[in-house]
A tleap script that builds the chain and sets N, CA, C and O, in Angstrom:
source leaprc.protein.ff14SB
mol = sequence {
  NMET ARG LYS PRO THR PRO PHE GLY VAL ALA
  ALA ARG ALA ALA PHE THR ALA PHE ALA LEU
  ALA SER ALA ALA ALA PRO GLN LEU ALA ARG
  ALA ASP ASP PRO THR ASP PRO ALA MET ARG
  ASN GLN ALA ALA ARG GLU ALA ASP ARG GLU
  THR ILE ARG ARG MET ASN GLU ALA GLN LEU
  ALA THR VAL ARG ASP ARG ASP ALA GLY TYR
  ALA SER GLY TRP ARG ALA TYR ASP ALA THR
  ARG GLY ARG ALA GLU TYR GLU ALA THR SER
  PRO PRO PRO ALA HIE ASP SER GLY TYR ARG
  ALA THR ARG ALA GLU ALA ASP TYR ALA ASP
  ALA ARG ARG GLU TYR ASP GLU ALA VAL ALA
  GLN TRP ARG ARG ASP VAL ALA ALA CYS ARG
  ALA GLY TYR THR GLU TYR CYS ALA CARG
}
set mol.1.N position { 0.842 -1.178 0.000 }
set mol.1.CA position { 0.000 0.000 0.000 }
set mol.1.C position { 0.885 1.238 0.000 }
set mol.1.O position { 1.880 1.320 0.721 }
set mol.2.N position { 0.490 2.203 -0.836 }
set mol.2.CA position { 1.276 3.432 -0.949 }
set mol.2.C position { 0.936 4.408 0.158 }
set mol.2.O position { -0.210 4.506 0.596 }
set mol.3.N position { 1.933 5.113 0.592 }
set mol.3.CA position { 1.731 6.168 1.590 }
set mol.3.C position { 1.223 7.410 0.852 }
set mol.3.O position { 1.839 7.823 -0.131 }
set mol.4.N position { 0.117 8.017 1.299 }
set mol.4.CA position { -0.406 9.185 0.577 }
set mol.4.C position { 0.523 10.388 0.741 }
set mol.4.O position { 1.102 10.611 1.804 }
set mol.5.N position { 0.644 11.140 -0.322 }
set mol.5.CA position { 1.456 12.358 -0.273 }
set mol.5.C position { 0.647 13.471 0.387 }
set mol.5.O position { -0.582 13.408 0.416 }
set mol.6.N position { 1.323 14.486 0.914 }
set mol.6.CA position { 0.580 15.590 1.528 }
set mol.6.C position { -0.375 16.257 0.554 }
set mol.6.O position { -1.463 16.683 0.940 }
set mol.7.N position { 0.033 16.350 -0.732 }
set mol.7.CA position { -0.855 16.958 -1.711 }
set mol.7.C position { -2.102 16.114 -1.904 }
set mol.7.O position { -3.202 16.645 -2.054 }
set mol.8.N position { -1.931 14.796 -1.901 }
set mol.8.CA position { -3.073 13.910 -2.067 }
set mol.8.C position { -4.055 14.032 -0.913 }
set mol.8.O position { -5.268 14.005 -1.120 }
set mol.9.N position { -3.536 14.166 0.297 }
set mol.9.CA position { -4.396 14.328 1.470 }
set mol.9.C position { -5.146 15.650 1.387 }
set mol.9.O position { -6.342 15.711 1.673 }
set mol.10.N position { -4.444 16.703 0.997 }
set mol.10.CA position { -5.080 18.014 0.886 }
set mol.10.C position { -6.144 18.009 -0.204 }
set mol.10.O position { -7.217 18.590 -0.039 }
set mol.11.N position { -5.836 17.346 -1.326 }
set mol.11.CA position { -6.800 17.285 -2.419 }
set mol.11.C position { -8.043 16.513 -1.999 }
set mol.11.O position { -9.161 16.910 -2.328 }
set mol.12.N position { -7.852 15.405 -1.270 }
set mol.12.CA position { -9.007 14.637 -0.789 }
set mol.12.C position { -9.841 15.449 0.193 }
set mol.12.O position { -11.071 15.419 0.148 }
set mol.13.N position { -9.168 16.173 1.076 }
set mol.13.CA position { -9.897 16.988 2.053 }
set mol.13.C position { -10.688 18.084 1.351 }
set mol.13.O position { -11.834 18.353 1.712 }
set mol.14.N position { -10.084 18.717 0.349 }
set mol.14.CA position { -10.780 19.764 -0.398 }
set mol.14.C position { -11.974 19.185 -1.149 }
set mol.14.O position { -13.048 19.786 -1.169 }
set mol.15.N position { -11.788 18.017 -1.769 }
set mol.15.CA position { -12.882 17.386 -2.495 }
set mol.15.C position { -14.022 17.011 -1.545 }
set mol.15.O position { -15.193 17.195 -1.877 }
set mol.16.N position { -13.681 16.489 -0.369 }
set mol.16.CA position { -14.702 16.120 0.616 }
set mol.16.C position { -15.475 17.348 1.073 }
set mol.16.O position { -16.701 17.307 1.181 }
set mol.17.N position { -14.771 18.433 1.339 }
set mol.17.CA position { -15.444 19.665 1.756 }
set mol.17.C position { -16.355 20.177 0.652 }
set mol.17.O position { -17.470 20.621 0.922 }
set mol.18.N position { -15.887 20.118 -0.588 }
set mol.18.CA position { -16.706 20.553 -1.717 }
set mol.18.C position { -17.946 19.677 -1.864 }
set mol.18.O position { -19.036 20.184 -2.130 }
set mol.19.N position { -17.787 18.374 -1.692 }
set mol.19.CA position { -18.919 17.456 -1.817 }
set mol.19.C position { -19.959 17.720 -0.733 }
set mol.19.O position { -21.159 17.728 -1.008 }
set mol.20.N position { -19.502 17.935 0.489 }
set mol.20.CA position { -20.448 18.222 1.575 }
set mol.20.C position { -21.166 19.544 1.349 }
set mol.20.O position { -22.371 19.644 1.581 }
set mol.21.N position { -20.436 20.555 0.900 }
set mol.21.CA position { -21.064 21.846 0.631 }
set mol.21.C position { -22.067 21.730 -0.508 }
set mol.21.O position { -23.133 22.344 -0.465 }
set mol.22.N position { -21.730 20.949 -1.520 }
set mol.22.CA position { -22.643 20.761 -2.647 }
set mol.22.C position { -23.908 20.032 -2.214 }
set mol.22.O position { -24.998 20.331 -2.703 }
set mol.23.N position { -23.770 19.086 -1.306 }
set mol.23.CA position { -24.940 18.347 -0.837 }
set mol.23.C position { -25.839 19.231 0.019 }
set mol.23.O position { -27.060 19.075 -0.002 }
set mol.24.N position { -25.252 20.154 0.769 }
set mol.24.CA position { -26.041 21.011 1.651 }
set mol.24.C position { -26.602 22.222 0.924 }
set mol.24.O position { -27.546 22.843 1.413 }
set mol.25.N position { -26.052 22.574 -0.221 }
set mol.25.CA position { -26.461 23.781 -0.932 }
set mol.25.C position { -27.954 23.815 -1.258 }
set mol.25.O position { -28.576 24.859 -1.058 }
set mol.26.N position { -28.562 22.738 -1.745 }
set mol.26.CA position { -29.995 22.825 -2.039 }
set mol.26.C position { -30.829 23.134 -0.794 }
set mol.26.O position { -31.811 23.872 -0.875 }
set mol.27.N position { -30.449 22.581 0.345 }
set mol.27.CA position { -31.208 22.867 1.562 }
set mol.27.C position { -30.995 24.312 2.006 }
set mol.27.O position { -31.931 24.968 2.464 }
set mol.28.N position { -29.767 24.805 1.869 }
set mol.28.CA position { -29.501 26.191 2.230 }
set mol.28.C position { -30.248 27.140 1.307 }
set mol.28.O position { -30.731 28.186 1.743 }
set mol.29.N position { -30.342 26.782 0.045 }
set mol.29.CA position { -31.038 27.634 -0.909 }
set mol.29.C position { -32.522 27.714 -0.582 }
set mol.29.O position { -33.161 28.718 -0.897 }
set mol.30.N position { -33.080 26.695 0.034 }
set mol.30.CA position { -34.502 26.687 0.360 }
set mol.30.C position { -34.793 27.342 1.706 }
set mol.30.O position { -35.953 27.417 2.110 }
set mol.31.N position { -33.772 27.816 2.405 }
set mol.31.CA position { -33.990 28.365 3.739 }
set mol.31.C position { -34.949 29.543 3.720 }
set mol.31.O position { -35.768 29.681 4.629 }
set mol.32.N position { -34.868 30.393 2.708 }
set mol.32.CA position { -35.760 31.550 2.629 }
set mol.32.C position { -36.724 31.445 1.449 }
set mol.32.O position { -37.214 32.460 0.953 }
set mol.33.N position { -36.990 30.250 1.010 }
set mol.33.CA position { -37.858 30.043 -0.143 }
set mol.33.C position { -39.319 30.221 0.264 }
set mol.33.O position { -39.820 29.446 1.080 }
set mol.34.N position { -40.018 31.223 -0.283 }
set mol.34.CA position { -41.429 31.423 0.081 }
set mol.34.C position { -42.338 30.311 -0.433 }
set mol.34.O position { -43.463 30.166 0.045 }
set mol.35.N position { -41.873 29.532 -1.387 }
set mol.35.CA position { -42.696 28.436 -1.904 }
set mol.35.C position { -42.317 27.103 -1.269 }
set mol.35.O position { -42.710 26.052 -1.776 }
set mol.36.N position { -41.573 27.121 -0.189 }
set mol.36.CA position { -41.170 25.901 0.507 }
set mol.36.C position { -42.433 25.165 0.962 }
set mol.36.O position { -43.263 25.748 1.660 }
set mol.37.N position { -42.591 23.905 0.581 }
set mol.37.CA position { -43.803 23.171 0.949 }
set mol.37.C position { -43.963 23.012 2.460 }
set mol.37.O position { -45.084 22.890 2.954 }
set mol.38.N position { -42.852 23.012 3.194 }
set mol.38.CA position { -42.947 22.851 4.646 }
set mol.38.C position { -43.547 24.084 5.315 }
set mol.38.O position { -43.978 24.005 6.465 }
set mol.39.N position { -43.584 25.221 4.618 }
set mol.39.CA position { -44.094 26.457 5.221 }
set mol.39.C position { -45.485 26.822 4.705 }
set mol.39.O position { -45.917 27.966 4.845 }
set mol.40.N position { -46.170 25.880 4.125 }
set mol.40.CA position { -47.474 26.197 3.548 }
set mol.40.C position { -48.570 26.311 4.584 }
set mol.40.O position { -49.540 27.039 4.370 }
set mol.41.N position { -48.446 25.612 5.704 }
set mol.41.CA position { -49.534 25.726 6.681 }
set mol.41.C position { -49.212 26.808 7.710 }
set mol.41.O position { -48.050 27.142 7.939 }
set mol.42.N position { -50.244 27.336 8.312 }
set mol.42.CA position { -50.132 28.450 9.258 }
set mol.42.C position { -49.307 28.067 10.481 }
set mol.42.O position { -48.532 28.888 10.971 }
set mol.43.N position { -49.449 26.855 10.983 }
set mol.43.CA position { -48.725 26.430 12.183 }
set mol.43.C position { -47.215 26.436 11.939 }
set mol.43.O position { -46.451 26.846 12.812 }
set mol.44.N position { -46.784 25.990 10.776 }
set mol.44.CA position { -45.349 25.977 10.465 }
set mol.44.C position { -44.805 27.395 10.371 }
set mol.44.O position { -43.705 27.676 10.848 }
set mol.45.N position { -45.583 28.297 9.748 }
set mol.45.CA position { -45.137 29.694 9.655 }
set mol.45.C position { -45.074 30.347 11.026 }
set mol.45.O position { -44.150 31.113 11.301 }
set mol.46.N position { -46.042 30.059 11.894 }
set mol.46.CA position { -46.025 30.610 13.258 }
set mol.46.C position { -44.838 30.065 14.050 }
set mol.46.O position { -44.181 30.809 14.779 }
set mol.47.N position { -44.566 28.771 13.909 }
set mol.47.CA position { -43.419 28.183 14.608 }
set mol.47.C position { -42.120 28.806 14.106 }
set mol.47.O position { -41.221 29.090 14.898 }
set mol.48.N position { -42.017 29.020 12.799 }
set mol.48.CA position { -40.830 29.652 12.232 }
set mol.48.C position { -40.690 31.086 12.738 }
set mol.48.O position { -39.594 31.520 13.095 }
set mol.49.N position { -41.785 31.806 12.765 }
set mol.49.CA position { -41.777 33.189 13.255 }
set mol.49.C position { -41.356 33.235 14.722 }
set mol.49.O position { -40.592 34.114 15.121 }
set mol.50.N position { -41.853 32.287 15.528 }
set mol.50.CA position { -41.494 32.231 16.952 }
set mol.50.C position { -40.008 31.903 17.129 }
set mol.50.O position { -39.340 32.473 17.992 }
set mol.51.N position { -39.501 30.989 16.314 }
set mol.51.CA position { -38.072 30.651 16.381 }
set mol.51.C position { -37.213 31.863 16.043 }
set mol.51.O position { -36.223 32.140 16.720 }
set mol.52.N position { -37.591 32.573 15.007 }
set mol.52.CA position { -36.841 33.774 14.616 }
set mol.52.C position { -36.915 34.827 15.710 }
set mol.52.O position { -35.919 35.489 15.999 }
set mol.53.N position { -38.094 34.992 16.328 }
set mol.53.CA position { -38.246 35.971 17.402 }
set mol.53.C position { -37.335 35.621 18.575 }
set mol.53.O position { -36.671 36.496 19.130 }
set mol.54.N position { -37.303 34.325 18.959 }
set mol.54.CA position { -36.434 33.903 20.070 }
set mol.54.C position { -34.962 34.127 19.740 }
set mol.54.O position { -34.186 34.560 20.592 }
set mol.55.N position { -34.584 33.832 18.504 }
set mol.55.CA position { -33.192 34.050 18.101 }
set mol.55.C position { -32.836 35.539 18.142 }
set mol.55.O position { -31.748 35.909 18.582 }
set mol.56.N position { -33.749 36.380 17.686 }
set mol.56.CA position { -33.506 37.828 17.723 }
set mol.56.C position { -33.404 38.335 19.152 }
set mol.56.O position { -32.548 39.165 19.457 }
set mol.57.N position { -34.278 37.837 20.039 }
set mol.57.CA position { -34.216 38.262 21.443 }
set mol.57.C position { -32.922 37.799 22.109 }
set mol.57.O position { -32.340 38.525 22.914 }
set mol.58.N position { -32.478 36.596 21.774 }
set mol.58.CA position { -31.213 36.107 22.334 }
set mol.58.C position { -30.044 36.960 21.846 }
set mol.58.O position { -29.133 37.274 22.614 }
set mol.59.N position { -30.074 37.330 20.579 }
set mol.59.CA position { -29.005 38.186 20.049 }
set mol.59.C position { -29.056 39.569 20.688 }
set mol.59.O position { -28.014 40.151 20.992 }
set mol.60.N position { -30.261 40.099 20.892 }
set mol.60.CA position { -30.404 41.398 21.547 }
set mol.60.C position { -29.865 41.349 22.969 }
set mol.60.O position { -29.202 42.286 23.412 }
set mol.61.N position { -30.141 40.270 23.686 }
set mol.61.CA position { -29.616 40.134 25.050 }
set mol.61.C position { -28.093 40.075 25.038 }
set mol.61.O position { -27.440 40.658 25.905 }
set mol.62.N position { -27.531 39.379 24.068 }
set mol.62.CA position { -26.070 39.310 23.952 }
set mol.62.C position { -25.478 40.688 23.698 }
set mol.62.O position { -24.478 41.065 24.311 }
set mol.63.N position { -26.094 41.435 22.798 }
set mol.63.CA position { -25.601 42.781 22.482 }
set mol.63.C position { -25.742 43.697 23.690 }
set mol.63.O position { -24.848 44.496 23.968 }
set mol.64.N position { -26.852 43.591 24.409 }
set mol.64.CA position { -27.034 44.437 25.604 }
set mol.64.C position { -26.002 44.109 26.675 }
set mol.64.O position { -25.462 45.014 27.312 }
set mol.65.N position { -25.720 42.819 26.880 }
set mol.65.CA position { -24.683 42.433 27.849 }
set mol.65.C position { -23.317 42.969 27.425 }
set mol.65.O position { -22.555 43.477 28.248 }
set mol.66.N position { -23.024 42.851 26.143 }
set mol.66.CA position { -21.746 43.359 25.639 }
set mol.66.C position { -21.645 44.866 25.845 }
set mol.66.O position { -20.618 45.369 26.301 }
set mol.67.N position { -22.718 45.585 25.507 }
set mol.67.CA position { -22.704 47.036 25.661 }
set mol.67.C position { -22.629 47.452 27.123 }
set mol.67.O position { -22.006 48.462 27.450 }
set mol.68.N position { -23.262 46.678 28.005 }
set mol.68.CA position { -23.160 46.978 29.438 }
set mol.68.C position { -21.723 46.809 29.912 }
set mol.68.O position { -21.242 47.590 30.732 }
set mol.69.N position { -21.042 45.798 29.404 }
set mol.69.CA position { -19.626 45.620 29.739 }
set mol.69.C position { -18.782 46.772 29.229 }
set mol.69.O position { -17.890 47.252 29.928 }
set mol.70.N position { -19.065 47.221 28.000 }
set mol.70.CA position { -18.343 48.375 27.468 }
set mol.70.C position { -18.604 49.602 28.337 }
set mol.70.O position { -17.682 50.354 28.650 }
set mol.71.N position { -19.870 49.800 28.726 }
set mol.71.CA position { -20.222 50.978 29.523 }
set mol.71.C position { -19.518 50.955 30.873 }
set mol.71.O position { -19.047 51.991 31.341 }
set mol.72.N position { -19.442 49.783 31.504 }
set mol.72.CA position { -18.756 49.726 32.799 }
set mol.72.C position { -17.270 50.010 32.620 }
set mol.72.O position { -16.646 50.628 33.482 }
set mol.73.N position { -16.706 49.564 31.512 }
set mol.73.CA position { -15.305 49.873 31.236 }
set mol.73.C position { -15.079 51.361 31.048 }
set mol.73.O position { -14.089 51.910 31.531 }
set mol.74.N position { -15.999 52.018 30.343 }
set mol.74.CA position { -15.863 53.465 30.160 }
set mol.74.C position { -16.061 54.203 31.474 }
set mol.74.O position { -15.407 55.214 31.728 }
set mol.75.N position { -16.971 53.696 32.317 }
set mol.75.CA position { -17.149 54.347 33.630 }
set mol.75.C position { -15.876 54.225 34.452 }
set mol.75.O position { -15.474 55.176 35.123 }
set mol.76.N position { -15.238 53.058 34.404 }
set mol.76.CA position { -13.977 52.878 35.130 }
set mol.76.C position { -12.906 53.800 34.560 }
set mol.76.O position { -12.110 54.367 35.309 }
set mol.77.N position { -12.884 53.951 33.244 }
set mol.77.CA position { -11.919 54.857 32.618 }
set mol.77.C position { -12.166 56.291 33.071 }
set mol.77.O position { -11.234 57.008 33.434 }
set mol.78.N position { -13.433 56.702 33.047 }
set mol.78.CA position { -13.762 58.061 33.479 }
set mol.78.C position { -13.380 58.293 34.930 }
set mol.78.O position { -12.928 59.378 35.297 }
set mol.79.N position { -13.565 57.264 35.758 }
set mol.79.CA position { -13.268 57.411 37.185 }
set mol.79.C position { -11.773 57.538 37.437 }
set mol.79.O position { -11.366 58.138 38.432 }
set mol.80.N position { -10.956 56.989 36.561 }
set mol.80.CA position { -9.507 57.043 36.797 }
set mol.80.C position { -8.835 58.057 35.889 }
set mol.80.O position { -8.519 59.165 36.324 }
set mol.81.N position { -8.617 57.699 34.655 }
set mol.81.CA position { -7.831 58.548 33.760 }
set mol.81.C position { -8.673 59.606 33.072 }
set mol.81.O position { -8.244 60.752 32.943 }
set mol.82.N position { -9.856 59.239 32.632 }
set mol.82.CA position { -10.671 60.156 31.849 }
set mol.82.C position { -10.989 61.441 32.578 }
set mol.82.O position { -10.834 62.528 32.023 }
set mol.83.N position { -11.429 61.328 33.807 }
set mol.83.CA position { -11.763 62.516 34.574 }
set mol.83.C position { -10.495 63.276 34.940 }
set mol.83.O position { -10.515 64.502 35.052 }
set mol.84.N position { -9.396 62.557 35.126 }
set mol.84.CA position { -8.134 63.186 35.495 }
set mol.84.C position { -7.543 63.983 34.338 }
set mol.84.O position { -6.607 64.756 34.541 }
set mol.85.N position { -8.077 63.806 33.113 }
set mol.85.CA position { -7.565 64.574 31.984 }
set mol.85.C position { -7.656 66.072 32.244 }
set mol.85.O position { -6.843 66.838 31.727 }
set mol.86.N position { -8.627 66.497 33.033 }
set mol.86.CA position { -8.834 67.922 33.249 }
set mol.86.C position { -8.396 68.367 34.628 }
set mol.86.O position { -8.789 69.438 35.090 }
set mol.87.N position { -7.597 67.567 35.280 }
set mol.87.CA position { -7.080 67.956 36.578 }
set mol.87.C position { -5.622 68.340 36.421 }
set mol.87.O position { -4.836 67.591 35.840 }
set mol.88.N position { -5.262 69.493 36.931 }
set mol.88.CA position { -3.871 69.936 36.852 }
set mol.88.C position { -3.028 69.099 37.802 }
set mol.88.O position { -3.559 68.450 38.704 }
set mol.89.N position { -1.722 69.113 37.600 }
set mol.89.CA position { -0.849 68.307 38.439 }
set mol.89.C position { -0.584 68.966 39.782 }
set mol.89.O position { -0.166 68.297 40.727 }
set mol.90.N position { -0.817 70.250 39.880 }
set mol.90.CA position { -0.581 70.951 41.144 }
set mol.90.C position { -1.880 71.590 41.610 }
set mol.90.O position { -2.792 71.789 40.807 }
set mol.91.N position { -1.980 71.915 42.899 }
set mol.91.CA position { -3.207 72.548 43.377 }
set mol.91.C position { -3.373 73.930 42.748 }
set mol.91.O position { -2.383 74.568 42.391 }
set mol.92.N position { -4.605 74.393 42.611 }
set mol.92.CA position { -4.827 75.695 41.979 }
set mol.92.C position { -4.274 76.817 42.854 }
set mol.92.O position { -4.253 76.693 44.079 }
set mol.93.N position { -3.829 77.900 42.243 }
set mol.93.CA position { -3.322 79.025 43.027 }
set mol.93.C position { -4.443 79.711 43.796 }
set mol.93.O position { -5.623 79.434 43.583 }
set mol.94.N position { -4.051 80.611 44.698 }
set mol.94.CA position { -5.045 81.308 45.526 }
set mol.94.C position { -5.975 82.157 44.670 }
set mol.94.O position { -7.155 82.298 44.993 }
set mol.95.N position { -5.467 82.720 43.593 }
set mol.95.CA position { -6.285 83.554 42.702 }
set mol.95.C position { -6.889 82.713 41.575 }
set mol.95.O position { -6.884 83.126 40.415 }
set mol.96.N position { -7.403 81.543 41.918 }
set mol.96.CA position { -7.924 80.582 40.947 }
set mol.96.C position { -9.047 81.204 40.132 }
set mol.96.O position { -10.031 81.701 40.680 }
set mol.97.N position { -8.885 81.169 38.809 }
set mol.97.CA position { -9.906 81.727 37.925 }
set mol.97.C position { -10.888 80.665 37.456 }
set mol.97.O position { -11.824 80.971 36.716 }
set mol.98.N position { -10.688 79.429 37.875 }
set mol.98.CA position { -11.564 78.353 37.436 }
set mol.98.C position { -11.020 77.612 36.235 }
set mol.98.O position { -11.572 76.578 35.857 }
set mol.99.N position { -9.944 78.108 35.615 }
set mol.99.CA position { -9.351 77.450 34.457 }
set mol.99.C position { -8.592 76.219 34.907 }
set mol.99.O position { -7.845 76.267 35.885 }
set mol.100.N position { -8.776 75.125 34.206 }
set mol.100.CA position { -8.046 73.903 34.496 }
set mol.100.C position { -7.351 73.444 33.222 }
set mol.100.O position { -7.988 73.283 32.181 }
set mol.101.N position { -6.070 73.239 33.308 }
set mol.101.CA position { -5.327 72.714 32.164 }
set mol.101.C position { -5.617 71.228 32.031 }
set mol.101.O position { -5.851 70.536 33.022 }
set mol.102.N position { -5.601 70.754 30.808 }
set mol.102.CA position { -5.762 69.313 30.629 }
set mol.102.C position { -4.496 68.621 31.099 }
set mol.102.O position { -3.454 69.256 31.260 }
set mol.103.N position { -4.589 67.336 31.314 }
set mol.103.CA position { -3.427 66.562 31.756 }
set mol.103.C position { -2.299 66.682 30.729 }
set mol.103.O position { -1.134 66.817 31.101 }
set mol.104.N position { -2.639 66.634 29.448 }
set mol.104.CA position { -1.612 66.736 28.408 }
set mol.104.C position { -0.913 68.090 28.471 }
set mol.104.O position { 0.308 68.167 28.332 }
set mol.105.N position { -1.684 69.157 28.680 }
set mol.105.CA position { -1.074 70.483 28.788 }
set mol.105.C position { -0.175 70.570 30.010 }
set mol.105.O position { 0.910 71.148 29.943 }
set mol.106.N position { -0.615 70.002 31.125 }
set mol.106.CA position { 0.195 70.023 32.343 }
set mol.106.C position { 1.465 69.196 32.161 }
set mol.106.O position { 2.539 69.603 32.604 }
set mol.107.N position { 1.347 68.032 31.510 }
set mol.107.CA position { 2.526 67.201 31.253 }
set mol.107.C position { 3.513 67.924 30.343 }
set mol.107.O position { 4.724 67.866 30.559 }
set mol.108.N position { 2.990 68.606 29.322 }
set mol.108.CA position { 3.861 69.353 28.418 }
set mol.108.C position { 4.565 70.478 29.171 }
set mol.108.O position { 5.760 70.703 28.979 }
set mol.109.N position { 3.834 71.180 30.021 }
set mol.109.CA position { 4.440 72.270 30.792 }
set mol.109.C position { 5.548 71.737 31.702 }
set mol.109.O position { 6.600 72.363 31.826 }
set mol.110.N position { 5.318 70.585 32.338 }
set mol.110.CA position { 6.355 69.990 33.192 }
set mol.110.C position { 7.589 69.607 32.370 }
set mol.110.O position { 8.718 69.885 32.775 }
set mol.111.N position { 7.374 68.977 31.230 }
set mol.111.CA position { 8.497 68.569 30.382 }
set mol.111.C position { 9.254 69.789 29.866 }
set mol.111.O position { 10.484 69.778 29.802 }
set mol.112.N position { 8.529 70.829 29.504 }
set mol.112.CA position { 9.171 72.052 29.007 }
set mol.112.C position { 10.002 72.714 30.106 }
set mol.112.O position { 11.106 73.197 29.854 }
set mol.113.N position { 9.465 72.731 31.319 }
set mol.113.CA position { 10.193 73.314 32.454 }
set mol.113.C position { 11.477 72.533 32.709 }
set mol.113.O position { 12.531 73.136 32.914 }
set mol.114.N position { 11.409 71.201 32.700 }
set mol.114.CA position { 12.604 70.378 32.900 }
set mol.114.C position { 13.630 70.612 31.791 }
set mol.114.O position { 14.830 70.678 32.057 }
set mol.115.N position { 13.162 70.735 30.565 }
set mol.115.CA position { 14.062 70.995 29.442 }
set mol.115.C position { 14.740 72.353 29.604 }
set mol.115.O position { 15.952 72.471 29.429 }
set mol.116.N position { 13.958 73.371 29.939 }
set mol.116.CA position { 14.528 74.709 30.125 }
set mol.116.C position { 15.570 74.717 31.236 }
set mol.116.O position { 16.601 75.379 31.115 }
set mol.117.N position { 15.311 73.983 32.321 }
set mol.117.CA position { 16.286 73.897 33.416 }
set mol.117.C position { 17.565 73.204 32.950 }
set mol.117.O position { 18.664 73.636 33.298 }
set mol.118.N position { 17.431 72.132 32.165 }
set mol.118.CA position { 18.607 71.413 31.665 }
set mol.118.C position { 19.421 72.286 30.720 }
set mol.118.O position { 20.650 72.274 30.775 }
set mol.119.N position { 18.754 73.042 29.854 }
set mol.119.CA position { 19.463 73.937 28.930 }
set mol.119.C position { 20.173 75.039 29.707 }
set mol.119.O position { 21.311 75.383 29.390 }
set mol.120.N position { 19.514 75.594 30.720 }
set mol.120.CA position { 20.145 76.638 31.538 }
set mol.120.C position { 21.383 76.090 32.239 }
set mol.120.O position { 22.412 76.764 32.290 }
set mol.121.N position { 21.296 74.874 32.781 }
set mol.121.CA position { 22.457 74.265 33.438 }
set mol.121.C position { 23.576 74.025 32.430 }
set mol.121.O position { 24.744 74.255 32.741 }
set mol.122.N position { 23.235 73.566 31.228 }
set mol.122.CA position { 24.237 73.350 30.185 }
set mol.122.C position { 24.929 74.661 29.819 }
set mol.122.O position { 26.148 74.694 29.649 }
set mol.123.N position { 24.159 75.736 29.697 }
set mol.123.CA position { 24.754 77.043 29.368 }
set mol.123.C position { 25.688 77.521 30.473 }
set mol.123.O position { 26.740 78.097 30.193 }
set mol.124.N position { 25.309 77.284 31.729 }
set mol.124.CA position { 26.199 77.659 32.837 }
set mol.124.C position { 27.493 76.854 32.763 }
set mol.124.O position { 28.579 77.386 32.994 }
set mol.125.N position { 27.367 75.553 32.437 }
set mol.125.CA position { 28.559 74.711 32.318 }
set mol.125.C position { 29.459 75.177 31.168 }
set mol.125.O position { 30.681 75.188 31.310 }
set mol.126.N position { 28.869 75.560 30.038 }
set mol.126.CA position { 29.654 76.062 28.905 }
set mol.126.C position { 30.381 77.341 29.301 }
set mol.126.O position { 31.559 77.512 28.986 }
set mol.127.N position { 29.684 78.235 29.990 }
set mol.127.CA position { 30.318 79.490 30.424 }
set mol.127.C position { 31.464 79.212 31.387 }
set mol.127.O position { 32.515 79.846 31.299 }
set mol.128.N position { 31.270 78.267 32.308 }
set mol.128.CA position { 32.335 77.930 33.258 }
set mol.128.C position { 33.514 77.296 32.533 }
set mol.128.O position { 34.665 77.574 32.871 }
set mol.129.N position { 33.248 76.449 31.543 }
set mol.129.CA position { 34.320 75.813 30.768 }
set mol.129.C position { 35.129 76.874 30.034 }
set mol.129.O position { 36.360 76.836 30.038 }
set mol.130.N position { 34.437 77.824 29.402 }
set mol.130.CA position { 35.126 78.887 28.673 }
set mol.130.C position { 35.908 79.802 29.614 }
set mol.130.O position { 36.890 80.426 29.213 }
set mol.131.N position { 35.464 79.874 30.867 }
set mol.131.CA position { 36.164 80.703 31.854 }
set mol.131.C position { 37.395 79.999 32.404 }
set mol.131.O position { 38.157 80.586 33.173 }
set mol.132.N position { 37.595 78.740 32.015 }
set mol.132.CA position { 38.792 78.046 32.448 }
set mol.132.C position { 38.561 76.959 33.475 }
set mol.132.O position { 39.515 76.302 33.892 }
set mol.133.N position { 37.362 76.756 33.882 }
set mol.133.CA position { 37.061 75.678 34.836 }
set mol.133.C position { 36.860 74.383 34.032 }
set mol.133.O position { 35.754 74.081 33.585 }
set mol.134.N position { 37.936 73.638 33.863 }
set mol.134.CA position { 37.922 72.476 32.964 }
set mol.134.C position { 37.041 71.334 33.451 }
set mol.134.O position { 36.632 70.488 32.656 }
set mol.135.N position { 36.745 71.298 34.740 }
set mol.135.CA position { 35.875 70.216 35.232 }
set mol.135.C position { 34.459 70.317 34.651 }
set mol.135.O position { 33.719 69.334 34.663 }
set mol.136.N position { 34.074 71.496 34.142 }
set mol.136.CA position { 32.750 71.668 33.543 }
set mol.136.C position { 32.748 71.376 32.037 }
set mol.136.O position { 31.691 71.347 31.407 }
set mol.137.N position { 33.928 71.162 31.473 }
set mol.137.CA position { 34.020 70.967 30.017 }
set mol.137.C position { 33.534 69.589 29.567 }
set mol.137.O position { 33.096 69.445 28.426 }
set mol.138.N position { 33.598 68.608 30.399 }
set mol.138.CA position { 33.230 67.240 30.010 }
set mol.138.C position { 31.725 67.015 30.026 }
set mol.138.O position { 31.269 65.970 29.563 }
set mol.139.N position { 30.960 67.928 30.524 }
set mol.139.CA position { 29.511 67.708 30.653 }
set mol.139.C position { 28.779 67.957 29.383 }
set mol.139.O position { 27.557 67.813 29.336 }
savepdb mol mol.pdb
quit
């Protein structure tokens, strides 16, 4: 007996899948057929309508649960980071006008202040180096 090649196995699997899909296609095509003989009596149509209604209600419940989970996540976000977006990093001054910087603006101001301090220190070091204090030249 010959050992099947990988291509042969793949070809057989593809053919089997195609055969199964071909066999099911006529039934799938009749799923929404208004002339389907099984749907000719009123009881069958009512049962079908009830099944569809139950499926729709189940899907609606799933969507509502999902949306409730999203909403709780957004509430948690608002309680932590979202609401903090409009809180400054330092307490308001005594002459508070009611203006609040966003967190991004406050972070930028802090970073800019640190940068300005570093540049000022570098300039002092350059001036000291030029004045002959060689220990400041390596910085």
